[in-house]
C-alpha positions in Angstrom: -13.0 3.3 141.2 -9.7 5.0 140.5 -9.4 8.6 141.7 -6.7 10.8 140.2 -6.1 14.4 141.2 -4.0 16.7 139.0 -3.1 20.2 140.1 -3.1 22.2 136.9 -2.3 25.7 135.8 -0.8 28.6 137.7 -3.8 28.7 140.1 -3.3 25.0 140.9 -6.9 23.9 140.3 -7.6 20.3 141.0 -8.6 18.4 137.9 -10.3 15.2 139.1 -10.3 12.0 137.0 -12.7 9.3 138.1 -12.5 6.0 136.3 -13.7 2.4 136.4 -11.2 -0.3 135.5 -13.9 -2.8 134.4 -15.4 -0.6 131.8 -12.6 1.7 131.1 -15.0 4.7 131.3 -14.1 7.9 133.1 -15.3 11.3 134.1 -13.1 14.4 133.8 -14.0 17.2 136.3 -12.6 20.7 136.0 -9.9 20.4 133.3 -8.5 23.9 134.0 -5.2 23.8 132.2 -2.4 21.5 131.0 -4.5 19.4 128.5 -1.5 17.3 127.5 -0.9 16.1 131.0 -4.6 15.4 131.5 -4.8 13.4 128.3 -1.7 11.4 129.3 -3.5 10.4 132.5 -6.5 9.4 130.5 -4.7 7.1 128.1 -6.7 3.9 127.5 -9.9 5.3 129.0 -13.1 6.4 127.4 -14.3 9.8 128.7 -18.0 9.8 129.2 -18.4 13.4 130.3 -16.2 16.5 130.8 -17.8 18.2 133.8 -17.1 21.8 135.0 -18.2 22.5 138.5 -18.4 26.2 137.5 -17.3 28.4 134.6 -14.3 30.3 136.0 -11.3 30.2 133.6 -9.1 28.2 135.9 -11.6 25.3 135.8 -12.4 25.3 132.1 -9.2 26.3 130.3 -8.4 22.8 128.9 -11.9 22.0 127.8 -11.3 22.8 124.0 -8.4 20.3 123.8 -10.1 17.7 125.9 -13.3 17.8 123.9 -11.5 17.7 120.6 -9.3 14.8 121.7 -12.0 12.7 123.4 -15.3 13.7 121.7 -16.9 13.6 125.2 -19.9 15.9 125.9 -19.3 19.0 128.1 -21.6 19.3 131.0 -22.2 22.2 133.4 -25.1 23.7 135.3 -27.8 25.5 133.3 -27.3 28.6 135.5 -23.6 28.8 134.7 -23.7 29.2 131.0 -23.3 33.0 131.0 -20.3 32.9 133.3 -18.7 30.1 131.2 -19.1 32.2 128.1 -17.3 35.1 129.9 -14.4 32.9 130.9 -12.1 34.2 128.1 -12.6 37.8 129.2 -12.1 36.9 132.8 -8.9 35.1 131.9 -7.6 38.1 129.9 -8.3 40.3 132.9 -6.1 38.1 135.0 -3.4 38.0 132.3 -4.2 34.5 130.9 -5.2 33.5 127.4 -7.7 30.7 126.7 -8.6 29.0 123.5 -12.2 29.6 122.3 -14.5 27.5 124.4 -17.0 25.1 122.8 -20.7 25.4 123.9 -21.9 23.0 126.5 -23.6 19.8 125.3 -25.4 19.0 128.6 -27.0 21.5 130.9 -27.2 20.1 134.3 -29.7 20.7 137.1 -30.2 19.6 140.7 -30.3 15.8 141.1 -29.1 14.9 137.6 -26.9 11.8 137.6 -23.7 11.4 135.6 -22.5 7.8 134.9 -19.3 6.2 133.8 -19.6 2.4 133.9 -21.0 1.6 137.3 -19.9 5.0 138.7 -22.8 7.3 139.5 -22.4 10.8 140.7 -25.4 13.0 141.6 -25.4 16.7 140.9 -25.9 19.1 143.8 -26.6 22.7 142.9 -24.5 24.7 145.4 -24.6 28.3 144.3 -22.7 31.1 146.1 -19.2 31.1 144.6 -21.0 31.4 141.3 -24.7 31.1 140.3 -24.5 27.6 138.8 -21.8 26.1 140.9 -22.2 22.4 141.5 -20.8 19.6 143.6 -20.8 15.9 142.5 -21.7 13.3 145.1 -21.3 9.5 144.9 -19.5 6.5 146.3 -18.8 8.4 149.6 -17.0 11.1 147.7 -17.8 14.8 147.2 -16.2 16.7 144.4 -16.9 20.2 145.8 -15.5 22.6 143.2 -14.9 26.0 144.7 -17.9 25.7 147.1 -16.0 24.1 149.9 -12.3 24.0 150.6 -10.3 22.4 153.4 -10.8 24.9 156.2 -12.5 27.5 154.0 -15.0 28.2 151.2 -14.9 29.8 147.8 -14.7 33.6 147.5 -17.9 35.5 146.6 -16.5 38.8 145.3 -16.5 37.8 141.6 -19.5 38.5 139.4 -22.4 36.3 140.4 -21.0 35.6 143.9 -23.5 35.5 146.8 -22.3 34.9 150.3 -25.7 34.1 151.7 -26.3 31.6 149.0 -22.8 30.1 149.7 -23.6 29.8 153.4 -26.8 27.9 152.6 -24.8 25.6 150.2 -22.2 24.9 152.8 -24.8 24.2 155.4 -26.3 21.6 153.0 -22.9 20.0 152.6 -22.4 19.9 156.4 -25.4 17.5 156.6 -23.7 14.9 154.5 -22.3 11.7 156.2 -19.2 12.6 158.3 -17.1 10.0 156.5 -17.7 11.6 153.1 -14.4 12.4 151.4 -14.1 15.9 150.0 -12.0 16.8 146.9 -12.1 20.6 146.6 -11.4 22.7 143.5 -8.1 23.9 145.1 -6.0 22.6 147.9 -5.8 19.3 149.9 -8.6 16.7 150.3 -10.6 16.6 153.5 -13.7 14.9 154.9 -17.1 16.3 156.0 -16.2 15.4 159.6 -12.9 17.3 159.4 -14.7 20.4 158.0 -17.4 20.3 160.6 -14.7 20.4 163.2 -12.3 22.8 161.7 -14.0 25.0 159.0 -15.1 28.3 160.5 -17.9 28.4 157.9 -19.4 25.3 159.4 -19.5 26.6 162.9 -23.0 26.7 164.5 -24.4 24.3 161.8 
C-alpha cells in the first residue's frame, strides 16, 4: 500500500491517497482543495472511491473536479448529507468560494467496507465534530478526519458539534491497538500509543 498525504488549501487539510501498486486502484480521502495537485498525484491510478470524512468545506472543496475527472463515486456518512449540502454557505461565511457540489453516490454507515484492490478500510462512525463524521480503519492505519488530531481533537462549536459525542468517539479510538498509525484531517501523523500518552482528551481512558 502506498500512502500519500497532501496538505491542501489555506486551512492545510490532509488529503490522503491510498493506492495499491498491483491493481492500480486507489482511495481519495478528503479532497479539500487544489484538485490539479491531487489529480497529478493520482496519475496512472484508478480511483475507486472519493471519501469525505465529514462535510466541512475544507474537506470537500475539490470534490467536483475530482469526480468529473475520475468518474469515481463520492461516499460520505448518511448523517452528514445535510452538512455537506451546506458546505458552500459555510465556505462563503469564511470567505471562500466552492464550486457546486455533486450529490453523494454512496451513503456510508458504521462497519461498511471500502475496497481498492486488496485494500480494505472499515468505516467507523465517530460523531462529535459533526453528526456524520467517520474514520477509516485498515492495515494498521486510522484515517481520523477531524475526530482525532495529534495532541487534540476536532472542535465542536460548529453546527452539529457535540462534545459528549466526541468524547465517546475518542474513547472508542483509544481502544484500538497501540501501534495503529493515525493520519488526522489536519496536522502531523501520530499513533494511538502516542495519543494515549500525550493527548489530554485521552486522559483517564
